[in-house]
C-alpha positions as CSV (number, residue, x, y, z in Angstrom):
1,M,12.7,-8.8,13.5
2,I,13.7,-6.0,10.9
3,T,9.8,-3.6,9.9
4,Q,12.2,-0.8,8.7
5,P,14.6,-1.0,5.6
6,P,18.2,0.1,6.2
7,A,18.5,3.6,4.7
8,E,21.8,2.6,2.5
9,E,20.0,0.0,0.5
10,S,18.2,0.8,-2.8
11,S,16.1,-2.0,-3.2
12,L,15.1,-4.5,-0.7
13,P,14.9,-8.5,-1.1
14,I,11.6,-10.0,-2.1
15,N,11.3,-13.9,-1.5
16,H,8.5,-16.0,-3.0
17,H,6.7,-12.3,-2.9
18,L,7.3,-11.5,0.7
19,L,9.1,-8.3,1.3
20,L,11.8,-10.2,4.1
21,C,12.4,-6.4,5.7
22,A,8.3,-6.4,6.5
23,R,6.6,-7.3,9.4
24,Q,3.8,-10.1,8.5
25,V,0.6,-9.7,9.3
26,P,-1.3,-12.4,7.0
27,S,-4.9,-11.3,5.8
28,P,-7.6,-13.6,5.2
29,N,-8.5,-11.1,2.2
30,H,-7.4,-11.9,-0.9
31,D,-7.6,-14.2,-3.7
32,A,-6.2,-15.8,-7.0
33,R,-5.3,-12.9,-9.9
34,P,-7.0,-14.0,-13.3
35,N,-3.6,-13.6,-14.2
36,P,-0.5,-14.0,-12.0
37,A,2.2,-13.3,-14.1
38,D,0.3,-9.8,-14.8
39,I,1.5,-7.5,-11.8
40,S,1.3,-4.2,-13.9
41,L,0.3,-1.1,-12.0
42,I,1.2,-0.3,-8.0
43,V,-1.6,2.0,-6.7
44,I,-0.5,4.2,-3.7
45,H,-3.3,5.0,-0.8
46,C,-3.4,6.6,2.7
47,I,-5.0,5.1,5.6
48,S,-5.7,6.0,9.6
49,L,-7.4,4.7,11.9
50,P,-9.5,6.2,14.1
51,P,-9.8,8.5,11.2
52,G,-6.4,11.5,11.6
53,E,-4.7,9.3,14.4
54,F,-1.5,7.0,14.1
55,G,-0.4,4.4,15.7
56,G,-2.0,1.2,17.0
57,P,-3.3,-1.9,16.2
58,H,-6.2,-1.0,13.7
59,I,-5.1,-1.4,11.0
60,D,-4.0,-4.7,11.5
61,R,-7.3,-5.5,12.9
62,L,-9.1,-4.2,9.7
63,F,-7.3,-6.0,7.3
64,C,-7.2,-8.9,9.2
65,N,-11.7,-8.6,10.2
66,Q,-10.7,-8.4,13.6
67,L,-11.8,-4.7,13.7
68,N,-13.7,-4.3,17.2
69,P,-16.6,-1.6,16.8
70,D,-16.4,-0.7,20.9
71,D,-13.2,0.8,20.5
72,H,-14.5,3.6,18.6
73,P,-17.4,4.8,17.1
74,F,-16.6,5.1,13.4
75,F,-15.4,1.2,13.9
76,A,-19.0,0.2,13.5
77,E,-19.3,1.5,10.1
78,I,-16.6,-0.4,8.8
79,Q,-16.0,-3.3,11.0
80,T,-17.6,-5.4,8.1
81,L,-15.5,-4.4,5.5
82,R,-13.2,-6.7,3.4
83,V,-10.6,-5.6,2.4
84,S,-6.4,-5.2,2.5
85,A,-3.6,-4.2,1.0
86,H,-0.4,-5.5,-0.1
87,L,1.8,-3.4,1.7
88,L,1.3,-0.7,4.7
89,I,4.1,2.1,5.5
90,G,4.2,3.2,9.1
91,R,4.7,6.8,10.0
92,E,8.6,5.6,11.0
93,G,9.2,4.3,7.7
94,D,8.2,0.9,8.5
95,I,6.9,-1.8,6.7
96,T,3.8,-4.8,7.0
97,Q,3.0,-6.9,4.8
98,Y,-0.1,-8.1,4.8
99,V,-1.1,-9.9,1.0
100,P,1.8,-12.3,-0.9
101,F,2.5,-9.9,-4.2
102,N,1.4,-12.8,-6.2
103,R,-2.1,-12.8,-4.9
104,R,-4.7,-10.3,-5.5
105,A,-5.7,-8.1,-2.3
106,W,-8.8,-6.1,-1.8
107,H,-7.6,-2.4,-2.0
108,A,-9.3,-0.8,-5.2
109,G,-12.6,-1.1,-5.1
110,I,-14.2,0.0,-8.2
111,S,-11.7,1.1,-10.5
112,R,-10.3,1.9,-14.2
113,Y,-6.5,2.7,-14.8
114,Q,-6.1,3.7,-18.8
115,D,-8.3,1.1,-20.3
116,R,-8.5,-1.3,-17.9
117,E,-11.0,-2.1,-15.2
118,R,-10.3,-4.3,-11.9
119,C,-7.1,-2.7,-10.9
120,N,-7.0,-5.4,-7.9
121,D,-6.6,-7.6,-10.5
122,F,-2.8,-6.8,-11.7
123,A,-1.7,-4.2,-9.1
124,I,0.0,-4.0,-5.9
125,G,-1.5,-2.0,-3.5
126,I,0.9,0.6,-1.1
127,E,-1.7,2.4,2.2
128,L,0.8,5.1,3.5
129,E,-0.5,6.1,7.3
130,G,-1.7,9.2,6.9
131,T,-4.5,11.2,5.4
132,V,-5.1,13.6,2.9
133,D,-5.0,16.7,4.4
134,N,-1.2,15.9,6.5
135,P,2.0,15.7,4.7
136,Y,4.2,12.3,5.0
137,T,7.2,11.7,6.4
138,D,10.5,11.6,5.6
139,K,10.9,7.9,6.8
140,Q,7.8,7.1,4.7
141,Y,9.1,8.6,1.3
142,L,12.5,6.3,1.9
143,S,10.8,3.1,3.0
144,L,8.1,3.9,0.0
145,A,11.3,4.7,-2.6
146,A,13.5,1.5,-1.7
147,T,9.7,-0.4,-1.6
148,L,8.9,0.7,-5.0
149,K,12.7,0.0,-6.4
150,A,12.6,-3.5,-4.9
151,L,9.6,-4.0,-7.0
152,L,10.2,-3.0,-10.2
153,A,13.2,-5.4,-9.9
154,N,11.5,-8.1,-9.4
155,Y,8.2,-7.7,-11.5
156,P,8.9,-6.9,-15.2
157,G,5.9,-5.8,-15.9
158,L,6.1,-2.5,-13.6
159,S,8.2,0.5,-14.6
160,H,7.8,4.2,-12.9
161,E,5.0,5.0,-15.4
162,R,2.6,2.4,-13.6
163,I,2.9,4.2,-10.2
164,A,-0.7,5.9,-9.9
165,G,-2.6,7.2,-6.5
166,H,-5.8,6.0,-6.0
167,S,-7.4,8.9,-6.9
168,D,-5.7,7.8,-10.4
169,I,-7.9,4.9,-10.6
170,A,-11.0,6.2,-9.0
171,P,-11.0,9.6,-9.5
172,D,-15.3,9.8,-8.8
173,R,-14.9,8.2,-4.7
174,K,-11.0,8.4,-3.8
175,S,-9.0,11.0,-3.4
176,D,-5.8,9.8,-1.9
177,P,-3.0,9.9,-1.5
178,G,-4.2,13.3,-1.2
179,P,-2.6,16.9,-1.8
180,F,0.2,16.2,0.7
181,F,1.9,13.7,-1.2
182,D,4.9,15.0,-3.1
183,W,5.0,12.8,-6.6
184,R,7.9,15.1,-7.5
185,R,9.9,14.1,-4.0
186,L,9.1,10.3,-5.2
187,R,10.6,10.7,-8.5
188,Q,13.7,11.6,-7.1
189,L,14.2,9.4,-5.3
190,L,13.2,6.8,-7.5
191,A,16.2,8.4,-9.6
192,G,18.2,8.6,-6.9
193,D,18.7,12.7,-6.8
């Protein structure tokens, strides 16, 4: 099973809206997009479970409605949430896919991008394992850039200009991916620098 993209690849294969190098963990938390052809935004988030801790099965369990409230006090607060993202990029650059790209994942919540509300309708959500107050890893940036190149090559409604942070689409509620996310570095990787 390949769960990390080869470093030499600039674009990863996507088939039937699945990233072929990703570990597949199907989430039940998705539904049909109002317009399946309208995939025109990528939203970058961050997540860690328990907060500030990395590794373990808890993100998978959250997105699959299997979080055990007895595993950590914080889990009792969030166990009833029904959320998902299309992808998670772990600290080692490993990629997990929860929802096919043509389906609506439940990641953005109340949101607005430019003049459009309900970003879940037209966005792909990518979670980075991390927190807003810690730097992301080199491997995460490399995997993210390779993933974005694949998405840009496969979905014509996407562009370099239509990549946003969760904080950009829900500024009153969210701060991720946070001040340690290096947008300049990501742009350089996408440009091939």
